[in-house]
C-alpha positions in Angstrom: 0.1 0.2 -0.1 1.2 3.3 -0.7 1.8 6.2 1.4 -1.1 8.2 0.0 -3.1 4.8 0.2 -2.8 4.5 4.0 -3.2 8.3 4.4 -6.4 8.3 2.7 -7.5 5.7 4.6 -6.6 6.9 7.9 -8.4 10.3 6.9 -11.7 8.1 5.8 -11.5 6.3 9.2 -11.0 9.8 11.4 -13.9 11.4 9.4 -16.4 8.5 9.9 -15.2 8.0 13.4 -15.8 12.2 14.3 -19.2 11.8 12.7 -20.3 8.9 14.2 -21.0 6.7 11.1 -23.8 9.1 10.4 -24.6 11.2 7.4 -24.2 14.5 7.7 -27.0 15.4 5.3 -29.8 13.0 6.5 -28.4 11.5 9.6 -28.9 8.0 8.1 -25.9 5.3 8.7 -23.0 5.9 6.3 -19.4 5.1 5.9 -18.7 7.1 2.3 -15.8 10.1 3.7 -16.4 13.1 1.1 -14.1 15.8 0.9 -15.7 19.2 1.2 -13.4 20.9 -1.2 -12.5 18.5 -3.8 -9.7 16.3 -4.0 -8.4 17.3 -7.6 -8.6 21.0 -7.0 -7.2 21.1 -3.4 -4.2 18.8 -2.8 -3.4 20.4 0.3 -6.5 19.6 2.1 -6.5 15.9 0.7 -5.9 14.6 4.5 -7.2 17.2 6.7 -10.2 16.2 8.7 -11.8 19.2 8.7 -12.6 18.8 4.8 -14.2 16.0 5.3 -17.6 14.9 6.4 -19.5 11.3 6.3 -22.0 10.5 3.8 -24.4 7.6 3.1 -24.2 6.4 -0.4 -27.7 8.1 -1.3 -26.3 11.7 -0.3 -22.6 10.8 -1.8 -24.5 9.9 -5.2 -25.9 13.5 -5.3 -22.6 15.0 -5.1 -21.7 13.3 -8.1 -19.9 10.2 -6.9 -20.0 6.7 -7.9 -19.7 5.1 -11.5 -16.2 6.0 -12.5 -14.2 3.9 -14.8 -10.8 2.6 -13.5 -8.0 3.7 -15.8 -4.7 1.9 -16.5 -2.0 3.4 -18.7 -4.3 5.7 -19.8 -6.9 3.2 -20.9 -10.2 2.4 -19.4 -10.1 -1.1 -18.5 -13.4 -1.3 -16.0 -16.1 0.4 -15.5 -18.0 0.7 -11.8 -21.9 1.6 -11.8 -22.3 1.3 -8.3 -24.5 4.2 -7.5 -23.6 6.7 -10.7 -26.3 9.0 -12.0 -27.1 9.2 -15.9 -25.2 12.8 -16.0 -21.9 10.3 -15.2 -22.8 8.0 -17.7 -23.6 10.4 -20.2 -20.0 12.3 -19.6 -17.9 9.0 -19.6 -19.9 7.9 -22.9 -18.7 10.9 -24.3 -15.4 10.5 -23.2 -14.9 7.1 -24.3 -16.3 7.8 -27.9 -13.8 10.9 -28.0 -10.8 8.6 -26.7 -12.1 5.8 -29.3 -12.2 8.5 -32.0 -8.5 9.7 -31.3 -7.5 6.4 -31.3 -8.9 5.5 -34.8 -7.3 8.5 -35.8 -4.4 7.4 -34.8 -4.4 3.9 -36.4 -5.2 5.6 -39.9 -2.2 8.0 -39.7 0.2 5.5 -38.2 -0.8 2.9 -41.2 -0.4 6.1 -44.0 3.0 6.2 -42.7 
């Protein structure tokens, strides 16, 4: 396990324990640690417990999480649909089509060379 994996696991555990495993939005049992300020845009806050809240699956879905591709070496190798939204499916569908179109163009260009 890498350093960031263990830091994330520790952060998630601390957020859930602090919130007593209750969704901060609806109050039901939850274990989804959610970053208030995004992981991508706020790297310095990634492991700050004050930048996390516990959510249930349904509330986490409302924030647009779930249903994301697993990417390896720049290629989508799996797609998880656990609790995705239609909007996310449309977004990923567009990304896949765009990626495939570029791959076909590259193949054609390489065949010409």
